[in-house]
N, C-alpha and C positions, 0 to 999 in steps of 0.2 A: 747174126745178120747175113753172113755169107750164104747160109742155107735157106734163108727165107726171103727177105726183101732186097738184100744186097746193099752196098754202100754207094754214096754219091749219086743218089736219086733225088731229083728236085721235088719239092713238096707238091707242086702242081701236076707232076706225073704219077702221083700215087692215087689209087682208088681209096675211098674212105676206109674200107675194110682192111686195106693194106697197111694203114698207119698203126693199127693196134699191135701187130707183131713187131713192127719196127721200134715203137716206143717201149714195148715190153722188154725186148732184147737190150735196148739202150738203158733202161732202168737197172736191170740186173747186172749188165756190164759195168755201169758206173759204180754201183755199190761194191762190186767185186774189186774194181780198180782201187777205190778208196780204202778198202780193207787191206789189200796187199801193200799199198804204200804206207799205211799205218803200221805195218809190220816190218817191211824190208828196210826202210830208212833208219829206224832206231837200231836195227840189227847191224847195219853198216857202221853206225856211230859206236856201238859196242865193240865192233871189230877194231875201229880206230883206237879206242881206249886200250884194248888188249895189246895192240901192236905198238902203240906210241906212248902210252901213259900208264902202263901197268905197275910201275914202281911207285913208291910213296916217298914223301919228304921233299921232293923237288917242287918248288912253287910253280914252275912253268908246266910241269906235268899235271899238277893239281888244277891249274887254271884250264888246261886243255880238257881234263876229265870233266870238270863242271860245265864247261861250254857244251860238251857233247851231251851231258845229262839234260841241260836246259833245252837244247835243240830237239832232243828226243821227246821231251815232254810237250813242246810246242807242236811237234808233228802228230803225236798221238791225239792230243786234244783237238787239233784242227780237223783231222780226218774223222775222228769219232763224232764231232759236232756235225760235220758235213753229212755223214751217213745218217745220223738221227734226223737232220732236217729234210733230207731227200726221202727217207722212209716214212716220215710223218707229214709230208707236205700236202697229201691228198686224203680226203675223206669221201669215200672209201679208198683204200690204197690202190685198188685196181683202176681207179679213175685216172691215175698217173698216165696210163697208157691207153685206156679205153674211155673216151669222152662221151660215149653213148650211154653210159650208166646213169640212170635217173637219180637226181638228188645229190650227185657228187660235186665236190668243189676242191680247188687246189690253191695253195699259196704260190705265188710266182717265185720260183727259185732259179730263174734263168741267169740271174746276175751272181749267183753263188759261186760258179766256177771261176769268175774273175777274182774274187777274194781268195779262194783256196789256191788258185793258180799263182797269185802274187806271193803268198806265203811259201808255196812250194818252190818257186824260183829262188827266193832269198835263201831258203834252207839248202837247196841244191848248191848254191854258190858257196855257202859256208862249208858244206861237206867237201866241196872241191878244194877250197883254199886251206882248210884246217891242217891237213897233213904236210903241206908244202914247207912250212917253216921248220918242221921236225926233220923232214927228209934232207934238207940242206945242212943239217948239223949231225948227220949220221957219221959214224966212224968207219967210213969206207971210201973207195976211190971216187974221184970227181966224176968219171964217166958213168959209174954205177948210180950216183946220185941223180945225174941228168936222166938216165934211163928210167929210174923209178918215178921221178917227177913227171916224165912224159907219159908213162903208163897210167899214173893217177889222173893226168890231165884228160884222159878219155872221158872223164866226167863232164867236160865242157859240152859234149853232145847232149847230155841230160839237161844241162842248164839252158842250152839253146832250144831244146824241145819244150822246156817249161815256159820260156819267154814266148815262143811261137804259140803255145797253148793259150796264153793270156790274150794274145791278139785274136785268135780264133774264137775264144770265149766271148769277146766283145762282139764279133760278127754274129755269133750264135744268139746272143742276147738281144741284139738290135734288129736282126733280119727277119723277114717273113718266111724266108726259105729255110725253115728250121731243120728239115731232114738232111739237106746237103751240108749245111754248116755243122750240124751235129756229127756227121760222118768225118768231116775234116778234123774237128777237134778230137774225135775218138782215135783216128789214125795217129795224130801227133801224140796223144796220150799213150798209146801203145809203144811208140818210139821211146818216149821217156821211161816207160816201164822196163823195156828191154835194156836201156842204157844203165838203169839203176844197178843191175847185176855186175856191170863192168867196172863199177867203182869199188868193188870188193877187193881190197888190197891183198888179202891173203891169197886169193886165186892168182892175182897178178904176180905176186912174189914167187909163188909155187911154180908158175909157168916159166919164169926165168931162172929158177933154181938158185936164187940169191940167198946168202946167209948174212944177216945184218946184226951188228952189235950196237944196241942203242945206248 
């Protein structure tokens, strides 16, 4: 969008022919985001398992591990269904971004981001909170436990971005100014995308050079 129509342009300021590249970029950007989230969040949960629940026999570690597996399955299913619904919403597919194509029609999916955003926010909250109970039981000094907990708490930015995305998705679904509200939701989505990497505990621990005995 930066190289074509730009962001935060009101719908009534677009020429009709300018809407096609905007929506086309939005379609592929949305599908790309959903595919990345379907991959990166389960990988973060697998990293949690590797770092905090790699042993066997301990009931708490087993519960932690299964919680991560369940959350990972929910994430993959949610985003896979979302990709499928967006990709098949229109007949022909190009009608998603070009409403001048004769004989095309679309199912209204403008409320879909509200559902996926809500699930996304809940999962992000679980990803944020899951390691905290383990961190405070680590065999290390108190100030290191506080430091690790604060580093992991960077994930609060991702949770906040997810909640803001739900609000913006409501605006997008109900407003006539689709292009402007779509841009707002897209920018917040990119913020959440960037914050997802910061929840990777392995990188955080490597940065501080801590050696932890679980």
